[in-house]
C-alpha positions in Angstrom: -5.7 4.4 -15.6 -3.6 7.4 -16.1 -3.0 6.9 -19.9 -6.5 6.3 -20.5 -7.8 9.0 -18.6 -5.5 11.3 -21.0 -6.4 9.7 -23.9 -10.0 10.3 -23.3 -9.4 13.8 -22.9 -7.4 13.9 -26.5 -4.2 14.1 -25.6 -1.8 11.9 -27.8 2.1 10.8 -27.0 3.4 13.0 -29.9 1.6 16.2 -28.7 2.8 15.4 -25.4 6.2 15.1 -26.7 5.8 18.4 -28.1 4.7 20.1 -25.0 7.7 19.0 -23.2 9.7 21.4 -25.7 7.9 24.3 -24.4 8.5 23.3 -20.8 12.2 22.9 -21.7 11.8 26.6 -23.5 10.2 28.3 -20.7 13.3 26.6 -18.5 16.1 27.8 -20.6 14.2 31.4 -20.8 13.8 31.8 -17.1 17.7 30.7 -16.5 18.7 33.1 -19.3 16.9 36.1 -17.9 18.0 34.9 -14.4 21.6 35.2 -15.8 20.8 38.9 -17.3 19.6 40.2 -14.3 16.7 38.4 -12.7 15.6 37.5 -9.1 15.6 34.4 -7.8 12.2 33.3 -8.7 13.3 32.7 -12.1 15.4 29.6 -10.7 12.4 28.5 -9.2 10.3 28.6 -12.2 13.2 27.0 -14.1 13.2 24.3 -11.2 9.3 23.7 -12.1 9.5 23.6 -16.1 12.1 21.0 -16.2 10.0 18.5 -13.7 7.2 19.2 -16.4 9.2 18.5 -18.9 10.2 15.3 -17.6 6.4 14.8 -16.7 5.7 15.1 -20.2 8.4 12.6 -21.0 6.5 10.2 -18.7 3.5 10.7 -20.0 4.2 10.5 -23.6 5.5 6.8 -22.8 2.5 5.9 -20.9 0.1 7.0 -23.3 2.0 5.0 -26.6 2.5 1.9 -24.5 -0.5 1.7 -21.8 -2.9 3.8 -23.8 -2.2 2.4 -27.3 -1.4 5.1 -29.1 1.8 4.6 -30.9 2.4 5.9 -33.8 4.7 5.5 -37.0 6.7 8.9 -36.0 6.8 8.0 -32.3 10.2 7.0 -32.1 11.4 10.6 -33.8 8.9 12.4 -31.6 10.1 10.2 -28.3 14.2 11.4 -29.5 14.3 14.4 -31.1 12.4 16.9 -28.4 14.6 15.3 -25.5 17.6 16.5 -27.4 16.1 19.9 -28.0 15.1 20.1 -24.2 18.8 19.1 -23.0 20.0 22.0 -25.4 17.5 24.4 -24.2 17.7 23.8 -20.3 21.6 23.2 -20.0 22.6 26.3 -22.3 20.5 28.2 -20.3 21.9 27.3 -17.1 25.0 28.2 -19.0 23.9 31.5 -19.4 22.2 32.0 -15.3 26.2 32.0 -14.3 27.4 33.1 -17.5 29.3 35.9 -14.9 31.2 32.9 -13.3 34.3 31.1 -14.4 33.4 29.0 -17.8 29.8 29.7 -16.9 28.8 29.5 -20.6 31.3 26.9 -21.6 30.0 24.9 -19.3 26.8 25.4 -20.2 27.3 24.6 -23.8 29.8 21.8 -22.8 26.6 19.9 -21.0 24.5 20.4 -23.5 27.0 19.0 -26.2 27.7 15.7 -23.9 24.1 15.2 -23.3 23.6 15.0 -27.3 26.1 12.5 -27.5 25.1 10.5 -24.8 21.9 10.0 -26.2 23.8 9.4 -29.6 26.0 7.0 -28.2 22.9 5.1 -27.1 21.3 5.3 -30.1 24.6 4.4 -32.5 24.4 1.0 -30.3 21.0 0.3 -31.2 21.6 0.8 -34.8 24.6 -1.4 -34.6 22.4 -4.1 -33.4 23.3 -3.8 -29.6 21.8 -3.1 -26.6 21.0 0.2 -26.3 22.6 1.8 -23.1 20.8 3.8 -20.4 23.3 3.4 -17.6 24.5 6.6 -16.0 25.8 8.5 -14.0 24.4 11.0 -16.2 21.5 9.7 -17.8 18.7 12.0 -18.6 16.8 11.7 -15.7 19.8 12.4 -13.4 20.9 15.2 -15.5 17.5 17.0 -14.8 17.5 16.1 -11.2 21.2 17.7 -10.8 20.2 20.7 -12.5 16.8 21.4 -10.5 18.7 20.8 -7.2 21.0 23.2 -8.6 18.5 25.5 -9.5 16.6 25.2 -6.2 19.4 25.8 -4.0 20.7 28.9 -6.3 16.9 30.6 -5.6 17.6 30.0 -1.7 21.2 31.0 -2.2 20.5 34.1 -4.1 17.6 35.1 -1.9 20.2 35.4 1.1 23.7 36.3 -0.4 22.8 37.7 -3.9 25.0 34.8 -5.6 23.9 31.4 -7.4 26.7 29.2 -7.3 24.8 26.1 -6.8 23.6 26.5 -10.6 27.6 26.7 -11.4 28.3 23.7 -9.4 25.7 21.7 -10.6 26.6 22.5 -14.1 30.2 21.1 -13.3 28.9 17.8 -12.1 26.7 17.3 -15.0 29.7 17.4 -17.5 32.1 15.4 -15.1 28.8 13.1 -14.9 28.1 13.2 -18.6 32.0 12.3 -19.5 31.7 9.5 -16.7 28.5 8.0 -18.9 30.0 8.5 -22.2 33.1 6.4 -21.3 31.1 3.5 -19.5 28.4 3.2 -22.3 31.4 3.3 -24.9 33.5 0.7 -23.1 30.2 -1.4 -22.6 29.4 -1.0 -26.5 32.8 -1.8 -27.6 33.1 -5.1 -24.9 29.5 -6.2 -26.7 30.7 -5.7 -30.4 33.9 -7.5 -29.8 32.0 -10.6 -28.7 29.9 -11.3 -31.7 
């Protein structure tokens, strides 16, 4: 019903996928702006934009599958905006806490690991194996952790002027992404060896 209604309003999956980049860019910009002297409201705005990005991710799939609006380029529009969005948000989070130990490095590391986990999933598919969406730090998990970090960071910043919660969220994303990479790699290797 939602997909049909959106389709009737003129929404198409590829356009919604591109829209997700705009929400991710808004989140990344809000996070960066917070890091250069913004206030806690920017962290709340980033959290909202991250959730709108995820909503777009859900709606593009609904439109494609349930709405019947699949296109020949749908796979590209499904994957590339997600990678851009991950980088914008996670690097932005790193700049939000750039004054904390390794803040910028954590943001860039989280972004790189997010892209690598997606790459490994797609590599499995290209090798004829099952695409693995296992976590503990798949896309929705990363975005949940960063959203919670932003909201807790906003609360913390409004009271004490610090935002360690965003920094801790990045540490969780990096650690969880490393575990995810290892799990996916081991699972892929095991599947390939059984052929």
